[in-house]
All heavy atoms as an XYZ file, in Angstrom:
722
protein
N     -10.978    -14.868    -34.459
C     -11.231    -14.641    -33.041
C     -12.616    -15.170    -32.696
O     -13.584    -14.945    -33.388
C     -11.119    -13.161    -32.743
C     -11.337    -12.844    -31.311
S     -10.523    -11.277    -30.974
C     -10.322    -11.390    -29.270
N     -12.704    -15.915    -31.605
C     -13.947    -16.542    -31.187
C     -14.759    -15.622    -30.278
O     -14.216    -14.832    -29.522
C     -13.609    -17.827    -30.442
O     -14.762    -18.365    -29.864
N     -16.087    -15.758    -30.359
C     -16.969    -15.014    -29.458
C     -17.495    -15.895    -28.348
O     -18.461    -15.556    -27.678
C     -18.139    -14.410    -30.246
C     -17.685    -13.277    -31.136
O     -16.701    -12.619    -30.835
N     -18.399    -13.052    -32.213
N     -16.870    -17.044    -28.140
C     -17.287    -17.995    -27.120
C     -16.977    -17.428    -25.733
O     -15.815    -17.198    -25.404
C     -16.554    -19.312    -27.325
C     -17.007    -20.386    -26.360
O     -17.872    -20.108    -25.505
O     -16.483    -21.512    -26.462
N     -18.007    -17.186    -24.882
C     -17.745    -16.607    -23.560
C     -16.901    -17.503    -22.667
O     -16.163    -17.025    -21.813
C     -19.140    -16.395    -22.960
C     -20.063    -17.173    -23.803
C     -19.424    -17.379    -25.137
N     -16.966    -18.821    -22.872
C     -16.148    -19.728    -22.072
C     -14.665    -19.518    -22.370
O     -13.838    -19.451    -21.468
C     -16.530    -21.194    -22.362
O     -17.919    -21.351    -22.113
C     -15.742    -22.141    -21.502
N     -14.337    -19.388    -23.662
C     -12.944    -19.168    -24.039
C     -12.452    -17.814    -23.520
O     -11.299    -17.678    -23.123
C     -12.779    -19.242    -25.563
C     -12.953    -20.638    -26.107
S     -11.847    -21.849    -25.341
C     -10.277    -21.248    -25.884
N     -13.328    -16.819    -23.506
C     -12.941    -15.506    -22.988
C     -12.603    -15.603    -21.497
O     -11.623    -15.034    -21.030
C     -14.073    -14.495    -23.217
C     -13.694    -13.084    -22.853
C     -12.580    -12.523    -23.731
O     -12.418    -12.984    -24.875
O     -11.854    -11.659    -23.245
N     -13.399    -16.375    -20.747
C     -13.130    -16.567    -19.320
C     -11.793    -17.272    -19.116
O     -11.019    -16.905    -18.240
C     -14.264    -17.385    -18.658
O     -15.479    -16.683    -18.848
C     -14.006    -17.598    -17.191
N     -11.511    -18.262    -19.970
C     -10.241    -18.983    -19.864
C      -9.081    -18.035    -20.120
O      -8.073    -18.044    -19.420
C     -10.223    -20.176    -20.847
C      -8.836    -20.777    -20.953
C     -11.223    -21.225    -20.419
N      -9.210    -17.176    -21.127
C      -8.136    -16.221    -21.426
C      -7.937    -15.232    -20.288
O      -6.822    -14.827    -19.987
C      -8.452    -15.461    -22.707
C      -8.049    -16.189    -23.959
C      -8.070    -15.262    -25.129
N      -9.412    -14.938    -25.538
C     -10.122    -15.635    -26.404
N      -9.600    -16.676    -26.988
N     -11.346    -15.298    -26.709
N      -9.015    -14.833    -19.643
C      -8.917    -13.842    -18.565
C      -8.470    -14.471    -17.253
O      -8.052    -13.764    -16.351
C     -10.272    -13.162    -18.352
C     -10.678    -12.313    -19.512
C     -12.064    -11.745    -19.310
O     -12.789    -12.148    -18.399
N     -12.436    -10.815    -20.146
N      -8.560    -15.763    -17.103
C      -8.175    -16.411    -15.854
C      -9.399    -16.858    -15.072
O     -10.488    -16.318    -15.227
N      -9.212    -17.860    -14.228
C     -10.312    -18.402    -13.439
C     -10.546    -17.561    -12.193
O      -9.602    -17.033    -11.622
C      -9.998    -19.836    -13.012
C      -9.971    -20.801    -14.158
C      -9.650    -22.202    -13.701
N      -8.349    -22.208    -13.026
C      -8.116    -22.856    -11.897
N      -9.073    -23.526    -11.311
N      -6.924    -22.839    -11.364
N     -11.803    -17.489    -11.755
C     -12.113    -16.819    -10.506
C     -12.145    -17.873     -9.406
O     -12.882    -18.849     -9.501
C     -13.448    -16.064    -10.586
C     -13.322    -14.927    -11.605
C     -13.843    -15.521     -9.217
C     -14.559    -14.110    -11.793
N     -11.291    -17.682     -8.412
C     -11.164    -18.612     -7.293
C     -11.128    -17.798     -5.999
O     -10.988    -16.579     -6.025
C      -9.876    -19.466     -7.414
C      -9.907    -20.328     -8.677
C      -8.645    -18.590     -7.409
N     -11.230    -18.481     -4.874
C     -11.109    -17.758     -3.601
C      -9.630    -17.485     -3.323
O      -8.754    -18.247     -3.758
C     -11.723    -18.554     -2.460
O     -10.900    -19.630     -2.119
N      -9.360    -16.418     -2.627
C      -7.983    -16.083     -2.257
C      -7.370    -17.216     -1.453
O      -6.187    -17.515     -1.574
C      -7.970    -14.770     -1.458
C      -6.633    -14.307     -0.909
C      -5.639    -14.086     -2.052
C      -6.807    -13.030     -0.114
N      -8.184    -17.893     -0.658
C      -7.704    -18.991      0.191
C      -7.153    -20.147     -0.635
O      -6.271    -20.864     -0.184
C      -8.849    -19.485      1.094
C      -8.415    -20.359      2.235
C      -8.241    -21.816      1.848
O      -8.838    -22.247      0.860
O      -7.473    -22.507      2.537
N      -7.615    -20.326     -1.865
C      -7.184    -21.469     -2.679
C      -5.873    -21.228     -3.425
O      -5.325    -22.167     -3.996
C      -8.281    -21.849     -3.678
O      -8.414    -20.836     -4.658
N      -5.369    -19.991     -3.447
C      -4.093    -19.741     -4.118
C      -2.960    -20.420     -3.366
O      -2.967    -20.482     -2.138
C      -3.812    -18.242     -4.213
C      -4.716    -17.400     -5.104
C      -4.253    -15.937     -5.072
C      -4.726    -17.915     -6.528
N      -1.990    -20.917     -4.109
C      -0.805    -21.530     -3.526
C       0.307    -20.491     -3.439
O       0.284    -19.491     -4.166
C      -0.357    -22.716     -4.380
C      -1.375    -23.839     -4.448
C      -1.711    -24.381     -3.069
O      -0.821    -24.711     -2.284
N      -3.008    -24.460     -2.757
N       1.282    -20.679     -2.556
C       2.388    -19.716     -2.460
C       3.030    -19.479     -3.833
O       3.318    -20.424     -4.567
C       3.358    -20.386     -1.485
C       2.472    -21.219     -0.620
C       1.397    -21.733     -1.550
N       3.206    -18.207     -4.168
C       3.776    -17.829     -5.452
C       2.740    -17.475     -6.498
O       3.068    -16.880     -7.514
N       1.474    -17.858     -6.281
C       0.413    -17.546     -7.238
C      -0.184    -16.174     -6.933
O      -0.176    -15.725     -5.787
C      -0.676    -18.608     -7.202
C      -0.208    -19.952     -7.697
C      -1.307    -20.999     -7.733
O      -2.234    -20.931     -6.886
O      -1.239    -21.883     -8.584
N      -0.711    -15.535     -7.985
C      -1.279    -14.196     -7.852
C      -2.660    -14.132     -8.486
O      -3.026    -14.988     -9.288
C      -0.382    -13.160     -8.533
O       0.886    -13.142     -7.952
N      -3.383    -13.081     -8.130
C      -4.691    -12.847     -8.719
C      -5.094    -11.393     -8.572
O      -4.457    -10.633     -7.846
N      -6.133    -11.036     -9.307
C      -6.698     -9.697     -9.232
C      -8.019     -9.802     -8.471
O      -8.870    -10.621     -8.823
C      -6.968     -9.126    -10.645
C      -5.703     -9.145    -11.494
C      -7.571     -7.730    -10.547
C      -4.612     -8.225    -11.028
N      -8.199     -8.986     -7.438
C      -9.420     -9.041     -6.634
C     -10.613     -8.639     -7.498
O     -10.603     -7.593     -8.141
C      -9.315     -8.119     -5.404
C     -10.635     -8.112     -4.637
C      -8.175     -8.549     -4.501
N     -11.619     -9.519     -7.530
C     -12.845     -9.253     -8.281
C     -13.991     -8.871     -7.351
O     -14.675     -7.901     -7.597
C     -13.245    -10.493     -9.100
C     -12.312    -10.805    -10.239
C     -12.487     -9.854    -11.408
O     -13.614     -9.386    -11.642
O     -11.493     -9.580    -12.089
N     -14.192     -9.675     -6.302
C     -15.337     -9.487     -5.418
C     -14.902     -9.756     -3.978
O     -14.152    -10.686     -3.724
C     -16.478    -10.478     -5.762
C     -16.899    -10.342     -7.222
C     -17.678    -10.274     -4.846
C     -17.754    -11.495     -7.702
N     -15.387     -8.946     -3.044
C     -15.216     -9.230     -1.625
C     -16.610     -9.490     -1.081
O     -17.447     -8.587     -1.033
C     -14.537     -8.063     -0.879
C     -14.424     -8.378      0.605
C     -13.171     -7.781     -1.468
N     -16.874    -10.739     -0.707
C     -18.201    -11.152     -0.256
C     -18.320    -10.994      1.253
O     -18.659    -11.924      1.961
C     -18.470    -12.597     -0.672
C     -18.510    -12.796     -2.164
C     -18.704    -14.235     -2.562
O     -18.376    -15.133     -1.768
O     -19.184    -14.447     -3.673
N     -18.033     -9.812      1.743
C     -18.059     -9.582      3.182
C     -19.187     -8.638      3.571
O     -19.100     -7.934      4.565
C     -16.716     -9.037      3.643
N     -20.239     -8.608      2.765
C     -21.365     -7.754      3.098
C     -21.181     -6.341      2.577
O     -20.324     -6.062      1.756
N     -21.989     -5.455      3.095
C     -21.939     -4.073      2.631
C     -20.701     -3.375      3.171
O     -20.012     -3.868      4.060
C     -23.189     -3.332      3.076
O     -23.171     -3.224      4.475
N     -20.409     -2.216      2.618
C     -19.215     -1.492      3.036
C     -19.346     -0.921      4.440
O     -18.371     -0.479      5.012
C     -18.886     -0.387      2.042
C     -18.355     -0.939      0.767
C     -19.083     -0.834     -0.396
C     -17.144     -1.593      0.738
C     -18.597     -1.356     -1.571
C     -16.646     -2.121     -0.434
C     -17.387     -2.002     -1.594
N     -20.517     -0.945      5.022
C     -20.680     -0.489      6.397
C     -20.291     -1.592      7.377
O     -20.067     -1.342      8.549
C     -22.123     -0.057      6.669
C     -22.530      1.197      5.924
C     -22.861      0.936      4.459
O     -23.299     -0.183      4.143
O     -22.651      1.835      3.651
N     -20.216     -2.822      6.867
C     -19.853     -3.958      7.702
C     -18.388     -3.836      8.127
O     -17.522     -3.507      7.343
C     -20.066     -5.247      6.903
C     -19.785     -6.490      7.708
O     -18.803     -6.550      8.444
N     -20.625     -7.473      7.577
N     -18.055     -4.135      9.370
C     -16.705     -3.994      9.874
C     -15.676     -4.822      9.135
O     -14.582     -4.355      8.834
N     -15.996     -6.077      8.780
C     -15.047     -6.934      8.079
C     -14.750     -6.385      6.690
O     -13.597     -6.341      6.263
C     -15.584     -8.365      7.979
C     -14.695     -9.341      7.210
C     -13.314     -9.437      7.845
C     -15.365    -10.699      7.134
N     -15.764     -5.964      5.985
C     -15.558     -5.416      4.643
C     -14.674     -4.178      4.678
O     -13.775     -4.028      3.851
C     -16.913     -5.077      4.012
O     -16.719     -4.548      2.744
N     -14.895     -3.308      5.634
C     -14.085     -2.094      5.770
C     -12.641     -2.463      6.075
O     -11.702     -1.905      5.496
C     -14.661     -1.174      6.870
C     -13.706     -0.037      7.192
C     -16.015     -0.650      6.455
N     -12.454     -3.441      6.945
C     -11.094     -3.848      7.311
C     -10.362     -4.454      6.119
O      -9.190     -4.149      5.872
C     -11.141     -4.848      8.465
C      -9.769     -5.147      9.039
C      -9.861     -5.889     10.346
N     -10.242     -7.269     10.171
C      -9.372     -8.268      9.965
N      -8.099     -8.027      9.925
N      -9.792     -9.494      9.811
N     -11.037     -5.309      5.341
C     -10.406     -5.921      4.175
C     -10.027     -4.860      3.141
O      -8.961     -4.915      2.539
C     -11.324     -6.981      3.558
C     -11.540     -8.238      4.401
C     -12.552     -9.156      3.722
C     -10.240     -8.969      4.648
N     -10.896     -3.870      2.931
C     -10.575     -2.776      1.995
C      -9.383     -1.977      2.499
O      -8.505     -1.604      1.729
C     -11.779     -1.856      1.805
C     -12.798     -2.395      0.853
C     -13.974     -1.425      0.751
N     -13.524     -0.053      0.564
C     -13.741      0.658     -0.518
N     -14.415      0.126     -1.498
N     -13.324      1.885     -0.598
N      -9.331     -1.713      3.783
C      -8.224     -0.941      4.352
C      -6.893     -1.678      4.205
O      -5.841     -1.055      4.094
C      -8.501     -0.634      5.821
N      -6.950     -3.000      4.175
C      -5.739     -3.799      4.008
C      -5.304     -3.912      2.551
O      -4.273     -4.482      2.253
C      -5.959     -5.202      4.585
C      -6.161     -5.285      6.095
C      -6.563     -6.701      6.496
C      -4.897     -4.856      6.820
N      -6.118     -3.394      1.632
C      -5.774     -3.441      0.212
C      -6.447     -4.564     -0.546
O      -6.113     -4.823     -1.698
N      -7.393     -5.246      0.076
C      -8.098     -6.340     -0.585
C      -9.401     -5.828     -1.164
O     -10.485     -6.092     -0.654
C      -8.341     -7.480      0.395
C      -7.084     -8.114      0.965
C      -7.435     -9.175      1.995
C      -6.237     -8.710     -0.132
N      -9.290     -5.047     -2.224
C     -10.466     -4.532     -2.918
C     -10.197     -4.559     -4.411
O      -9.046     -4.607     -4.860
C     -10.785     -3.115     -2.450
O      -9.719     -2.244     -2.742
N     -11.261     -4.568     -5.189
C     -11.153     -4.612     -6.643
C     -10.620     -3.286     -7.169
O     -10.998     -2.229     -6.664
C     -12.549     -4.888     -7.222
O     -12.489     -4.951     -8.608
N      -9.755     -3.290     -8.122
C      -9.086     -4.369     -8.866
C      -7.627     -4.508     -8.486
O      -6.782     -4.591     -9.359
C      -9.225     -3.881    -10.308
C      -9.002     -2.390    -10.189
C      -9.596     -2.006     -8.833
N      -7.302     -4.595     -7.238
C      -5.903     -4.685     -6.808
C      -5.347     -6.102     -6.959
O      -6.076     -7.074     -6.813
C      -5.780     -4.247     -5.345
C      -6.054     -2.802     -5.155
N      -7.243     -2.331     -4.682
C      -5.299     -1.719     -5.420
C      -7.205     -1.023     -4.647
N      -6.035     -0.609     -5.091
N      -4.045     -6.179     -7.205
C      -3.383     -7.475     -7.336
C      -2.949     -7.967     -5.966
O      -2.453     -7.188     -5.148
C      -2.163     -7.382     -8.247
C      -1.472     -8.731     -8.446
C      -0.386     -8.686     -9.492
O      -0.368     -7.809    -10.338
N       0.510     -9.649     -9.441
N      -3.137     -9.256     -5.726
C      -2.699     -9.893     -4.485
C      -1.900    -11.147     -4.827
O      -2.112    -11.764     -5.866
C      -3.884    -10.264     -3.570
C      -4.601     -9.027     -3.072
C      -4.850    -11.184     -4.272
N      -0.978    -11.499     -3.953
C      -0.168    -12.704     -4.146
C      -0.127    -13.483     -2.841
O      -0.032    -12.887     -1.765
C       1.264    -12.327     -4.531
O       1.281    -11.537     -5.688
N      -0.162    -14.802     -2.951
C      -0.030    -15.651     -1.770
C       1.455    -15.782     -1.453
O       2.248    -16.169     -2.315
C      -0.648    -17.028     -2.039
C      -0.571    -17.969     -0.856
S      -1.532    -17.407      0.561
C      -3.185    -17.536     -0.107
N       1.834    -15.432     -0.237
C       3.232    -15.512      0.169
C       3.498    -16.845      0.868
O       4.387    -17.589      0.482
C       3.605    -14.328      1.083
C       5.038    -14.454      1.580
C       3.402    -13.013      0.343
N       2.720    -17.152      1.891
C       2.883    -18.452      2.562
C       1.619    -18.816      3.326
O       0.810    -17.963      3.647
C       4.105    -18.471      3.450
C       4.056    -17.700      4.695
C       5.396    -17.739      5.452
N       5.514    -16.499      6.179
C       6.166    -15.434      5.777
N       6.824    -15.455      4.654
N       6.174    -14.338      6.472
N       1.511    -20.113      3.593
C       0.354    -20.664      4.303
C       0.864    -21.310      5.581
O       1.773    -22.131      5.530
C      -0.348    -21.698      3.431
C      -0.734    -21.190      2.053
C      -1.159    -22.314      1.130
N      -2.375    -22.934      1.569
C      -3.592    -22.541      1.192
N      -3.720    -21.553      0.335
N      -4.658    -23.129      1.646
N       0.274    -20.954      6.691
C       0.665    -21.573      7.959
C       0.120    -22.995      8.020
O      -0.862    -23.323      7.376
C       0.136    -20.756      9.137
N       0.760    -23.825      8.791
C       0.324    -25.218      8.938
C      -0.914    -25.303      9.820
O      -1.217    -24.391     10.572
C       1.423    -26.031      9.580
C       2.622    -26.218      8.710
C       2.891    -25.610      7.519
C       3.720    -27.063      8.979
N       4.073    -26.024      7.035
C       4.628    -26.922      7.904
C       4.045    -27.919     10.007
C       5.817    -27.620      7.847
C       5.235    -28.611      9.944
C       6.097    -28.465      8.869
N      -1.593    -26.421      9.720
C      -2.723    -26.776     10.586
C      -3.835    -25.732     10.557
O      -4.429    -25.416     11.586
C      -2.255    -27.019     12.015
C      -1.153    -28.031     12.121
C       0.101    -27.671     12.560
C      -1.377    -29.348     11.739
C       1.132    -28.606     12.634
C      -0.357    -30.292     11.806
C       0.898    -29.924     12.262
N      -4.119    -25.168      9.385
C      -5.241    -24.240      9.258
C      -4.981    -22.867      9.820
O      -5.915    -22.102     10.056
N      -3.723    -22.512     10.013
C      -3.372    -21.196     10.535
C      -3.576    -20.111      9.492
O      -4.076    -20.364      8.402
N      -3.176    -18.894      9.826
C      -3.412    -17.769      8.921
C      -2.577    -17.840      7.646
O      -1.625    -18.606      7.544
C      -2.999    -16.555      9.762
C      -2.045    -17.095     10.754
C      -2.481    -18.499     11.035
N      -2.971    -17.009      6.691
C      -2.277    -16.900      5.411
C      -1.547    -15.572      5.380
O      -2.043    -14.572      5.901
C      -3.286    -16.930      4.262
C      -4.259    -18.100      4.250
C      -5.332    -17.866      3.194
C      -3.534    -19.397      3.987
N      -0.371    -15.539      4.759
C       0.332    -14.279      4.541
C       0.152    -13.928      3.068
O       0.506    -14.708      2.182
C       1.822    -14.372      4.907
C       2.526    -13.064      4.588
C       1.980    -14.725      6.380
N      -0.446    -12.759      2.825
C      -0.799    -12.313      1.490
C      -0.133    -10.974      1.234
O      -0.079    -10.122      2.126
C      -2.339    -12.166      1.375
C      -2.742    -11.598      0.039
C      -3.012    -13.495      1.633
N       0.396    -10.791      0.011
C       0.949     -9.490     -0.372
C      -0.114     -8.754     -1.174
O      -0.575     -9.248     -2.209
C       2.218     -9.660     -1.210
C       2.836     -8.324     -1.620
C       4.173     -8.480     -2.310
N       5.113     -9.116     -1.388
C       5.824    -10.205     -1.675
N       5.713    -10.769     -2.853
N       6.633    -10.721     -0.786
N      -0.509     -7.586     -0.688
C      -1.478     -6.734     -1.392
C      -0.694     -5.611     -2.054
O       0.011     -4.867     -1.382
C      -2.498     -6.179     -0.411
N      -0.781     -5.544     -3.376
C       0.012     -4.562     -4.095
C       1.444     -5.049     -4.204
O       1.696     -6.235     -4.346
N       2.402     -4.117     -4.123
C       3.795     -4.503     -4.316
C       4.557     -4.708     -3.006
O       5.538     -5.432     -2.976
C       4.513     -3.437     -5.143
C       3.999     -3.375     -6.558
C       4.764     -2.401     -7.379
C       4.214     -2.411     -8.803
N       4.913     -1.545     -9.698
N       4.131     -4.073     -1.916
C       4.967     -4.099     -0.730
C       4.245     -4.453      0.573
O       4.898     -4.750      1.550
C       5.646     -2.741     -0.554
N       2.935     -4.449      0.595
C       2.208     -4.653      1.840
C       1.917     -6.127      2.064
O       1.230     -6.757      1.269
C       0.877     -3.873      1.818
O       1.148     -2.508      1.547
C       0.156     -4.007      3.137
N       2.465     -6.701      3.124
C       2.175     -8.088      3.474
C       1.275     -8.108      4.696
O       1.553     -7.427      5.685
C       3.460     -8.871      3.750
C       4.260     -9.134      2.501
C       5.428    -10.074      2.722
O       5.634    -10.541      3.862
O       6.129    -10.340      1.745
N       0.200     -8.893      4.610
C      -0.768     -8.970      5.705
C      -1.048    -10.441      6.012
O      -0.922    -11.298      5.147
C      -2.084     -8.255      5.349
C      -2.657     -8.816      4.046
C      -1.879     -6.761      5.254
C      -3.992     -8.252      3.664
N      -1.398    -10.702      7.249
C      -1.813    -12.041      7.659
C      -3.309    -12.005      7.913
O      -3.801    -11.130      8.634
C      -1.064    -12.472      8.915
N      -4.032    -12.910      7.259
C      -5.476    -12.967      7.455
C      -5.902    -14.401      7.704
O      -5.210    -15.353      7.329
C      -6.274    -12.391      6.261
C      -6.050    -13.214      4.985
C      -5.902    -10.939      6.020
C      -6.967    -12.798      3.854
N      -7.064    -14.549      8.332
C      -7.619    -15.878      8.606
C      -8.072    -16.510      7.295
O      -8.470    -15.814      6.358
C      -8.827    -15.768      9.532
C      -8.515    -15.254     10.897
C      -9.803    -15.194     11.743
N      -9.529    -14.553     12.998
C      -9.831    -13.296     13.273
N     -10.443    -12.547     12.377
N      -9.540    -12.779     14.453
N      -8.064    -17.833      7.271
C      -8.526    -18.537      6.069
C     -10.003    -18.270      5.804
O     -10.414    -18.186      4.647
C      -8.275    -20.040      6.215
C      -6.797    -20.355      6.164
C      -6.517    -21.818      6.411
N      -5.092    -22.007      6.582
C      -4.341    -22.765      5.802
N      -4.891    -23.429      4.814
N      -3.058    -22.882      6.023
N     -10.805    -18.134      6.852
C     -12.232    -17.871      6.657
C     -12.454    -16.507      6.003
O     -13.374    -16.340      5.214
C     -12.993    -17.933      7.988
O     -12.379    -17.037      8.928
C     -12.993    -19.328      8.570
N     -11.604    -15.535      6.314
C     -11.707    -14.223      5.672
C     -11.228    -14.302      4.225
O     -11.814    -13.676      3.343
C     -10.889    -13.190      6.448
C     -11.430    -12.924      7.823
C     -10.499    -12.088      8.678
O      -9.318    -11.901      8.313
O     -10.963    -11.630      9.731
N     -10.172    -15.082      3.974
C      -9.657    -15.224      2.606
C     -10.672    -15.924      1.702
O     -10.692    -15.687      0.501
C      -8.340    -15.984      2.627
N     -11.528    -16.777      2.274
C     -12.574    -17.432      1.483
C     -13.555    -16.409      0.912
O     -14.165    -16.642     -0.121
C     -13.358    -18.430      2.349
C     -12.780    -19.800      2.396
C     -12.917    -20.567      1.097
O     -13.935    -20.417      0.386
O     -11.988    -21.308      0.783
N     -13.716    -15.282      1.570
C     -14.676    -14.262      1.138
C     -14.158    -13.404     -0.007
O     -14.913    -12.678     -0.635
C     -15.046    -13.360      2.322
C     -15.643    -14.070      3.535
C     -15.814    -13.079      4.684
C     -16.969    -14.710      3.176
N     -12.863    -13.469     -0.267
C     -12.253    -12.650     -1.311
C     -12.091    -13.503     -2.567
O     -11.381    -14.498     -2.552
C     -10.882    -12.099     -0.862
C     -10.256    -11.262     -1.953
C     -11.027    -11.294      0.423
N     -12.782    -13.130     -3.637
C     -12.703    -13.858     -4.905
C     -11.755    -13.117     -5.836
O     -11.877    -11.900     -6.008
C     -14.080    -13.978     -5.565
C     -15.133    -14.595     -4.672
C     -14.772    -15.981     -4.204
C     -15.885    -16.561     -3.332
N     -15.433    -17.677     -2.546
N     -10.808    -13.865     -6.400
C      -9.793    -13.270     -7.272
C      -9.805    -13.954     -8.634
O     -10.156    -15.124     -8.754
C      -8.390    -13.365     -6.651
C      -8.336    -12.653     -5.319
C      -7.940    -14.803     -6.491
N      -9.399    -13.201     -9.660
C      -9.189    -13.783    -10.990
C      -7.733    -14.209    -11.041
O      -6.836    -13.368    -11.021
C      -9.498    -12.783    -12.095
C      -9.394    -13.390    -13.492
C      -9.896    -12.441    -14.563
N     -11.271    -12.033    -14.369
C     -12.346    -12.757    -14.704
N     -12.182    -13.918    -15.275
N     -13.560    -12.306    -14.484
N      -7.532    -15.508    -11.048
C      -6.184    -16.069    -10.962
C      -5.364    -15.677    -12.182
O      -5.840    -15.781    -13.316
C      -6.273    -17.588    -10.844
C      -4.980    -18.268    -10.559
C      -5.233    -19.748    -10.325
C      -3.948    -20.485    -10.096
N      -4.192    -21.919     -9.895
N      -4.150    -15.232    -11.961
C      -3.230    -14.898    -13.042
C      -2.477    -16.165    -13.394
O      -1.733    -16.696    -12.570
C      -2.260    -13.772    -12.626
C      -3.054    -12.509    -12.314
C      -1.227    -13.529    -13.710
C      -2.216    -11.384    -11.735
N      -2.724    -16.653    -14.590
C      -2.085    -17.884    -15.051
C      -0.696    -17.556    -15.578
O      -0.473    -16.507    -16.137
C      -2.920    -18.537    -16.154
C      -4.360    -18.804    -15.761
C      -4.527    -19.925    -14.755
O      -3.593    -20.728    -14.605
O      -5.579    -19.987    -14.110
N       0.170    -18.459    -15.399
C       1.452    -18.235    -16.043
C       2.575    -18.560    -15.210
O       3.662    -18.575    -15.258
């Protein structure tokens, strides 16, 4: 077994923005870069289920830069702006 931190990151999955996931891909929320929890956007994203360590999946992407439909958990589907999805960093689940 290797102690190489790069290999450990590869095994755990890459950290990417939620906006970069393609339909059918999933990830685990690592960081929400929306400011402090008193900030309105951060509170709203947490209320929608976009907080660490919840699983999220990309359901579909609207054309021409429109909103994204994301599944938070097993049953909750939400539509969010791409600019908001850029603030959510996820560890991509490979496979």
